[in-house]
N, C-alpha and C positions, 0 to 999 in steps of 0.2 A: 733118244733124248733131244729135246729142243732147248739148246743152251740159251737162246734169246729169251725163251719163255721163263727160264729159271731166274733171270735177272729182271723180269717184268714186274713192276709194282702196280699195275692197273688194278683199280678197285681197292687199293690199300689207302689208309689214312695215317699220315705221319705228323707227329709233333716234334719240332726241333727247337730247343732253347739256345740262347746265345747265337741266334741265326741271322742277325742283322748285318753281320760282317764276318770276314775271315773264314775259318774252317766251317762254322755253322752255315754261313750263307752258301758256300760252295756245295755243301751237302744238300741243302734245300733245293738248289737248282738241279742237282743230279737226280734227286728223288722225283722231282716234278717231271723231268725229262724221261724218267723211267715209267711214268704213268700215275704216280701217287698224287693224292690230294694232300697238299702240304700246309701245315699251320706253322707259320713263321713267328717265333716268339723271342722277345728280348725286352729290355726295360722300357724303351721309348716307342710309343705308338707310331710316331712319324717314321722312325727308322724301319720298323717291321713292315709298315704299309709300303714303303719304297721297294723293298725286296719282293713283297707279294705282288705288287704291280708289275715289276719286271718279269716275274714268272708268268703272270697271266697274259702279258703282252706277247710273250714268247710261245703261247699256246698251252701253257700248263694251267693247273688249278691250284690256287693258294689264297690264303687270307692271313692277315697279321693280327696277332693278339699280344698286347703288351703285358708282361708279367715279370715280377721280380722273383727270381728263383729262391730267394731267401724268405719269401712270404708264403705261408701255407694257404692263406686266403686267396692270394693272387694265382697260385697254382691251381687251386680248385676252380677258380673262374676260367682259367685256361682250359681245363678239362671239360667244364660244363659247356663252354662255347663251342668246343670241338665236337662234342656229342650233339648239341643242338644243330650244328651246321651240317655235319657229315654222318652222324649216327653210329660212329665206330671209332676205335683207336687201335691201330695194328702195329705201329712203330713209334718208339720213343727214342729220341737222341738227346741225351743229357750232355750238352756241350757248354752251357753257361758256367763261368767260373770267375773267381776273383782272387787277387793277390795284392792287397794294399800296402804291403811292405816288402822292400828289397834290401836285404842286409842280414847280419848275424841274427840267429834265432833269439838271442837274448833281448833283442829290440822289439820282439813281438809281445804286445801287451794283451790283456784279457779281452778287450773289445775287438781287437784285430783277430785274435785267435777264434773268437766266437763267430765273427763275420765270415772268415774263411771256411770254417766247418759248416756253418749254416748253408752257405751257397754251394760249396763244392761237394758236400756229402749229404747233409740232411735234405736239401732241396731235391736232388736226384732220387733219394730214397722215397720221399713223400710223393713225388710225381709218378714214380713207378707204381707205388701202392694204389694211387688213385686210378691209374690206367688198368691195373690188373683185373678188376672184375669184368671189364669190357673185353679184354683179351681172353680171359678164361671162358667167357660166354661163347666166343667164336672158336675156341680151341686152338688158337694160334696167336703168336705175338713175338715181336723182337724188340728188346731193350738194348740200346747201344750207349754205353757210357764212355765219355772221352776223358781219359786220364792223362798221363804224361810219363815220359821216361823218368821223371823225378819221382814217380810213384814206385818205380822199380829200384832206383838208387837215388838217395837224396841229392838234389842239385845245390851247388854252392849259393848261398844267399837267398835260397828259396826254401827255407827249412819247414815251416808249418804248411806252406803250400804243398811241399813234397809229402808231408804226413797225410794231408787231406786226399791227395791223389792215390796214395797207398791204400788208404781206407776205402776209396771208391773201387779199387781193384778187388779188395776183399768183399765188399758189398755185392759186386757183380757176381762173384762166385757163389755167394750165399743165395742170391736170387735164382741163379741158374740151377742150383741143386734143389731148392724148395719148389720152384714153379715149373720145372721141366715136365713133370708128370701131367700138368695141365696144358702142355703145348706152348708154353712161353719160354723163349730163349733169352739169354742175357750174355753179352760179350763186351769186351772193353778194348778200346784203341788207345795206344800210348804213343802220341806223336813226339818227335824230337823237336829241334828248334825250327819252327815254322815262321815265315815272315808275315806276322799279323800285328795289328795295333797292340794287342794284349802283350806280346813278347818283345815289344820295341826296345825296352830297356836292355835286352840282351843283344838282338841283332844290330842295333845301332852302336854297340860298343866294339870298336874295331879290334882291340886286343883279344876280347873274348871270342869273336867270330874267327879271327885268324888262328887262334889256338885250336878251336873246335873243328874247323874245316880241315885243318892239317891232319887231324886224327880220324876223320871220317873216310870210310871206303868210298862213299859218294861225296866228294869234297865240296859241298855247297849247302846252303840253307834250303829247307823245303818250302814249297808253296802251298797255300790252302787247297788248291784244286787237287793236289796230290793225295789228299786224305779222302776225297769223295768216292773214289773207286772202292776202297776197302769198306767204307760205310755202306755203299750200295750192296756189296757182297753180303754183308752181315744183316742187312735189312731184308734181303730177298730170299727166295727159296733155294738159291744157289748154295746157301750156307745152312740148309735145313737140318744138318746133323752136327752143327757147331753150337756149343753152348759152354759158358764158363771160360771161354778162350781169352787170352791176353795177346793182342796183336800189336807189335811195334811197327812204326812207320817213321824211322829215325835216320835214314841214310847209313845204317849199319853202326850207329853209335854204341849200341849195347852189345855188340859182338865181343 
């Protein structure tokens, strides 16, 4: 067995949402370094172009396509541009997420609820459906959904966000069971507290960080780059017998 070949993504095409910063950006760089052609997606064209340019300057292959995960029309544009550019889709990383409210669940109104569900659950579902025919045609594909430890056990003041991430875990398992016979795998990563702009309300709160790190077997906050290796494993042939899996990367928080 050639273990390096198992992790090689040469000839693969990957779409990553929420990839202009944080966890998604780290994964985009990792996939490109492993040989994949990477489509960097997020809401702002300038931001995705910046990441794509960095990847290309480092010898990789990437382009940026702005898309709001909450818009089916923009997701379809993302898929269409990817096919027009590279002719295939082999890997989807659904990393884009939103949480416009931090506080008791009673403070979540209908508009906020719908926005969270549209971006965090419906968007990944629709993008996976759009990519499925191309994966089925090639007889291989990997869908990686980025959930959260909040999807395993509700996080304080992140009520509906936790609900959406739990739904994403269930969606991943459904896709794995139904699409596995066509060669399409689906797995989910549940990060703990990672130092990103998205989670700044948590890691910038000293009492929260102090309490959490004291309880962690690895007593520190995680970094975005520490999620990339697990994503590369799930995207590559190294995980060819893994589907429907729920993988935590949380410093031992859920032990």
